[in-house]
C-alpha positions in Angstrom: 3.1 4.7 31.7 0.4 6.4 29.9 -1.4 4.2 27.4 -3.1 5.2 24.2 -6.7 4.9 24.7 -8.4 7.6 22.3 -7.3 8.0 18.6 -8.6 10.3 15.9 -7.8 8.8 12.3 -8.1 11.1 9.5 -7.9 9.0 6.3 -7.6 9.3 2.4 -10.0 6.3 2.2 -12.1 4.0 4.2 -10.6 0.7 5.3 -12.8 -1.4 3.1 -12.7 -3.2 0.7 -9.2 -4.9 1.9 -8.4 -5.9 -1.6 -7.3 -2.3 -2.5 -4.0 -1.9 -1.4 -4.0 1.5 0.4 -6.8 0.4 2.6 -5.0 -2.7 4.1 -3.2 -0.8 6.6 -6.1 0.8 8.3 -8.3 -2.1 7.7 -5.9 -4.5 9.5 -4.7 -2.3 12.2 -8.2 -0.9 13.6 -9.0 -4.3 15.1 -5.5 -4.7 16.5 -5.9 -1.2 18.0 -9.2 -2.3 19.3 -8.0 -5.4 20.8 -5.7 -3.2 22.8 -8.2 -0.9 24.2 -7.9 2.0 21.9 -11.1 3.8 20.8 -11.0 5.1 17.3 -13.0 7.9 15.6 -12.6 7.7 11.8 -13.1 10.6 9.4 -12.4 9.4 5.8 -12.7 10.6 2.4 -14.3 8.3 -0.3 -12.1 8.4 -3.5 -13.4 8.4 -6.8 -13.6 5.2 -8.8 -12.6 5.5 -12.5 -15.6 3.3 -13.6 -18.1 4.9 -11.5 -19.6 8.3 -10.8 -18.4 9.9 -7.5 -21.6 9.8 -6.0 -21.8 6.1 -6.8 -18.4 5.4 -5.4 -19.3 7.3 -2.2 -22.7 5.2 -1.8 -20.6 1.9 -2.4 -18.1 2.9 0.5 -21.2 3.8 2.7 -22.7 0.4 2.2 -19.5 -1.3 3.4 -19.6 0.5 6.8 -21.7 -2.4 8.5 -18.5 -4.9 7.9 -16.2 -2.8 10.1 -18.5 -0.4 12.1 -17.7 -2.3 15.2 -13.9 -1.5 15.0 -14.5 2.1 15.5 -16.1 4.3 18.2 -17.5 6.4 15.3 -17.4 6.6 11.4 -17.7 9.6 9.1 -17.3 9.3 5.6 -17.1 12.3 3.1 -17.1 12.3 -0.7 -13.5 13.2 -1.8 -13.7 16.5 -3.9 -12.3 17.2 -7.2 -8.9 19.0 -7.2 -8.1 20.5 -10.7 -4.5 20.7 -11.8 -4.6 24.5 -11.9 -5.6 24.4 -8.1 -2.5 22.4 -7.5 -0.4 25.1 -9.3 -1.9 27.7 -7.4 -1.4 26.4 -4.1 2.2 25.6 -5.1 3.0 29.2 -6.1 1.1 30.8 -3.3 2.9 29.7 -0.3 0.3 31.5 2.1 -2.3 29.0 0.4 -0.5 25.7 1.2 -2.0 25.2 4.6 -5.5 26.6 4.7 -6.4 28.4 7.6 -10.0 28.1 7.2 -12.4 25.5 6.2 -13.5 27.5 3.1 -10.0 27.6 1.7 -9.4 24.0 1.9 -10.0 21.3 -1.2 -12.3 19.6 1.2 -14.1 22.1 3.6 -16.1 19.2 5.0 -13.0 17.3 6.1 -11.4 20.3 7.6 -14.5 21.0 9.5 -15.0 17.7 10.6 -11.6 17.4 11.9 -12.4 20.6 14.0 -15.5 19.6 15.4 -13.9 16.2 16.6 -11.0 18.0 18.3 -13.6 20.3 19.9 -15.8 17.7 21.2 -13.3 14.9 22.2 -10.0 14.6 23.9 -7.6 12.4 21.9 -4.5 10.7 23.1 -3.3 10.5 19.3 -3.8 12.0 16.1 -3.0 9.9 12.8 -3.4 11.0 9.2 -3.4 8.4 6.5 -2.7 9.6 3.1 -0.8 12.5 1.6 -2.1 15.5 -0.5 -5.6 14.3 0.2 -5.4 14.9 4.1 -2.4 17.0 4.5 -4.2 20.4 4.2 -5.9 19.9 7.7 -2.8 20.8 9.7 -4.4 24.2 11.0 -7.4 22.4 12.1 -5.2 20.5 14.5 -4.4 23.8 16.5 -0.9 22.8 17.1 -1.6 19.4 18.5 1.3 16.9 17.5 0.2 14.3 14.8 1.6 11.6 12.9 1.0 11.3 9.0 1.5 8.1 6.9 1.7 8.9 3.1 3.1 5.2 2.9 5.3 6.1 0.1 6.9 8.9 -1.9 4.8 9.6 -5.1 7.7 11.8 -6.4 9.8 8.4 -6.2 7.0 6.4 -7.8 7.0 9.0 -10.8 10.9 8.6 -11.0 10.4 4.8 -11.6 7.7 5.8 -14.3 10.6 8.3 -16.0 13.0 5.4 -16.0 10.8 3.4 -18.3 10.8 6.2 -20.7 10.6 10.1 -20.8 7.2 11.9 -21.5 6.6 15.6 -20.7 3.6 14.9 -18.6 5.6 12.3 -16.3 8.4 14.8 -15.8 5.9 17.8 -15.2 3.8 15.4 -12.7 7.2 14.4 -11.0 8.3 17.7 -10.4 5.2 18.8 -8.9 5.0 16.0 -6.6 8.6 16.6 -5.6 7.7 20.2 -4.9 4.6 19.3 -2.7 6.6 16.5 -0.7 9.3 19.1 -0.1 6.8 21.1 2.3 3.6 19.3 2.9 4.6 17.1 5.7 6.3 19.7 7.6 3.8 20.5 10.2 3.7 16.9 11.4 5.8 15.3 14.1 6.4 12.1 12.5 6.1 10.8 8.8 5.7 7.2 8.3 6.3 5.4 5.1 6.6 1.4 4.3 10.0 1.2 2.9 13.4 2.8 3.4 13.7 4.0 -0.4 10.7 6.0 0.0 12.1 7.4 3.4 15.4 8.4 1.7 13.5 10.5 -1.0 11.5 12.2 1.6 14.6 13.0 3.6 16.2 14.2 0.5 13.3 16.4 -0.4 12.7 17.8 3.0 15.7 17.1 5.4 13.9 18.6 8.5 11.5 15.8 8.5 11.4 12.9 10.9 10.8 10.0 8.8 10.0 6.5 10.2 9.9 3.2 8.4 7.1 0.8 9.4 6.3 -1.9 7.1 3.0 -3.6 6.2 2.0 -6.7 7.8 0.4 -9.8 6.7 -2.1 -12.4 8.1 -0.5 -15.8 8.7 -2.4 -18.5 7.2 -2.6 -22.1 8.1 -1.3 -24.1 5.2 -2.1 -27.3 3.5 1.3 -29.0 2.5 -0.3 -31.2 0.0 -1.6 -28.5 -2.2 1.5 -27.3 -4.0 1.8 -28.1 -7.6 5.1 -28.0 -9.6 3.7 -26.3 -12.6 2.0 -23.1 -11.8 3.4 -19.5 -11.8 1.6 -17.0 -10.0 1.2 -13.2 -10.1 -1.3 -11.3 -7.8 -2.5 -7.8 -8.2 -5.0 -5.1 -8.3 -5.2 -4.7 -12.0 -6.6 -1.0 -11.7 -3.0 -0.2 -11.1 -1.2 0.2 -14.3 2.2 -1.2 -13.2 0.4 -4.3 -12.3 -1.0 -4.6 -15.9 2.4 -4.1 -17.2 4.1 -6.6 -15.1 1.4 -9.2 -16.2 1.8 -8.5 -19.9 5.6 -8.8 -19.3 4.8 -12.4 -17.8 2.7 -13.3 -20.5 4.5 -12.0 -23.6 8.1 -12.5 -22.4 8.7 -14.5 -19.6 6.2 -17.4 -20.0 7.4 -18.3 -23.6 10.7 -18.9 -22.4 9.7 -21.1 -19.5 7.5 -23.2 -21.4 10.2 -23.9 -24.1 11.6 -26.3 -21.3 8.5 -27.0 -19.4 5.5 -27.0 -22.0 3.1 -27.8 -18.9 3.9 -24.7 -16.9 0.7 -22.5 -16.4 0.6 -18.8 -15.4 -2.1 -17.6 -13.1 -3.0 -14.0 -12.9 -5.2 -13.3 -9.9 -6.6 -10.1 -8.8 -9.3 -7.3 -9.0 -10.2 -5.7 -12.3 -8.1 -7.3 -15.1 -8.7 -5.4 -18.3 -9.4 -6.8 -21.7 -5.8 -6.8 -22.8 -5.2 -9.5 -20.3 -8.4 -11.4 -20.4 -8.0 -11.9 -24.0 -4.8 -14.2 -23.3 -6.8 -16.6 -21.5 -6.0 -20.1 -22.5 -5.3 -23.7 -21.4 -2.1 -22.3 -20.0 -2.9 -18.7 -18.9 -5.6 -18.1 -16.1 -7.0 -14.8 -15.5 -9.4 -15.1 -12.6 -10.5 -11.5 -11.9 -11.4 -10.5 -8.3 -11.5 -13.3 -5.8 -12.6 -13.3 -2.1 -9.6 -15.4 -0.9 -6.1 -15.9 -2.2 -5.4 -19.0 -0.3 -6.1 -21.4 -2.9 -3.9 -19.9 -5.5 -1.1 -19.1 -3.1 -1.2 -22.8 -1.6 -1.1 -24.4 -5.1 1.5 -22.2 -7.1 5.1 -23.5 -7.4 6.7 -20.0 -7.7 5.3 -16.3 -7.1 6.8 -14.0 -9.9 7.0 -10.4 -9.3 8.4 -8.4 -12.3 7.6 -4.9 -11.2 9.7 -2.1 -12.5 7.5 0.7 -11.7 6.1 1.6 -8.1 7.0 2.4 -4.6 6.4 1.1 -1.1 6.0 -2.5 0.0 4.2 -4.9 -2.0 1.6 -6.8 0.1 1.3 -9.5 -2.6 4.9 -10.5 -2.0 4.4 -10.4 1.7 1.4 -12.8 1.2 3.5 -15.2 -1.0 6.0 -15.2 1.8 3.6 -16.0 4.3 2.3 -18.8 2.3 5.7 -20.4 2.1 5.5 -19.7 -1.7 9.0 -19.2 -3.3 9.5 -15.5 -4.8 11.3 -14.7 -7.7 11.2 -10.9 -8.5 13.0 -7.5 -9.1 14.7 -5.6 -6.4 11.8 -2.9 -6.5 9.2 -5.7 -6.0 10.8 -6.6 -2.6 11.6 -3.0 -1.4 11.0 -2.7 2.3 11.3 -6.6 2.9 14.4 -7.9 4.1 14.7 -10.9 1.8 18.2 -12.4 1.1 18.9 -13.4 -2.6 19.1 -17.3 -2.8 18.1 -17.7 1.0 14.6 -16.3 1.1 14.0 -15.2 -2.5 15.7 -15.0 -5.9 16.2 -11.4 -6.9 17.5 -9.9 -10.3 16.9 -7.5 -13.2 13.9 -7.9 -15.4 15.9 -9.9 -17.9 17.2 -12.3 -15.3 13.9 -13.4 -14.2 13.3 -16.2 -16.8 16.4 -17.8 -15.8 15.8 -17.4 -12.1 12.4 -18.9 -12.5 13.4 -21.9 -14.4 16.3 -22.5 -11.5 13.5 -22.5 -9.0 11.4 -24.9 -11.1 14.3 -27.2 -11.3 15.4 -27.2 -7.7 12.8 -28.6 -5.3 15.1 -28.2 -2.3 15.8 -24.6 -3.1 12.1 -23.8 -3.4 11.5 -25.8 0.0 14.4 -23.7 1.5 13.0 -20.3 0.2 9.5 -21.0 1.1 10.5 -21.8 4.9 13.0 -18.7 5.1 10.2 -16.4 3.7 7.8 -17.6 6.3 10.2 -17.1 9.2 10.7 -13.6 7.9 7.1 -12.7 7.9 6.5 -14.3 11.4 9.3 -12.0 12.7 9.0 -8.8 11.0 5.5 -8.7 9.4 2.9 -9.6 11.6 0.0 -7.0 12.0 0.2 -7.3 15.7 3.9 -6.0 15.5 3.0 -3.3 13.2 0.3 -2.1 15.4 2.7 -2.2 18.4 5.1 0.0 16.6 2.4 2.7 15.7 1.2 2.6 19.2 4.8 3.4 20.5 5.1 6.4 18.1 1.7 7.6 19.3 2.9 7.3 22.7 6.3 9.2 22.0 4.2 12.0 20.4 2.1 12.7 23.6 2.7 15.8 25.5 4.7 15.6 28.7 2.3 14.4 31.5 0.0 12.3 29.1 
């Protein structure tokens, strides 16, 4: 049976730093592929950073290449170009412009041309596009070769969750635009992969001809210190450059924690993650800890009593929830927070509406046996379904299925 040995990866972002959620997939799968003998050529855009100039963000990503260079046969990074709102509208209205045929017609001529050059100089067993609107436009450069694309979520569904929190004309317009793009932009690709079934269902609804697969994220399985756990710490982890994480943290500070502390005044809330804004940092006190970016979550995951995930906006699979489960940390959260993770209410997690969460947290804090049972069930679930090794095998099986007859 033929084996995948050569892969072209066209990505919306480089694989590092790993604390940025969309980089986790390629950042963790690259060494798994390498260990299985796959030589990968990476062509990636460097996305802008809201706190830096585009050139500064690009230089930052270039400086990180030595941390992962040995996982790839070659690495090519390109600055991500600006795309104006008007250019989105023009491409949507002009069907002939949706899939550029020439590099000069693309939002990123450099990306289009790099893909062509790689395919002209190297034979690949598989082609993998990671991202959506940033990379889909290179379809013509593939010259009919089968390829897999991983948008990892439906942005139209994400905006639906935003609209459920409150209608605004701008959110409605962006949702309509995203749905229109997702109705056509994955059509040239042989397979589309997302992280959770609700996103797959949305894409199938928007584009019924697509073949959509669900492959969840993985997580590294830590060795645990059984004596580190504290009975009085609630934990939430997230990249706070992502607005839904900020809103979740504000809910925990302003609504959930005061209810819990009425019964258990000693309880603390730890908010751990990259770039907490001043509106979160200002709440730092004896019972609220806002850490900012940390290199290793292990200490926080090992010490907390309960991981609370009150997300009401978002899509895809939540890496922070997987990490909590891997650490045998009991999870209390909304259904959206566990999309794509096959937890069972009252067995491997406590799941409810946002208004239910304070009572569920209190229940977890009061019942040591329940916390122990959920922690063990969560760890077993991750070991079975969410190791990076198993995720890599599923991707490699898809790549193999897309190879032309005869290999």
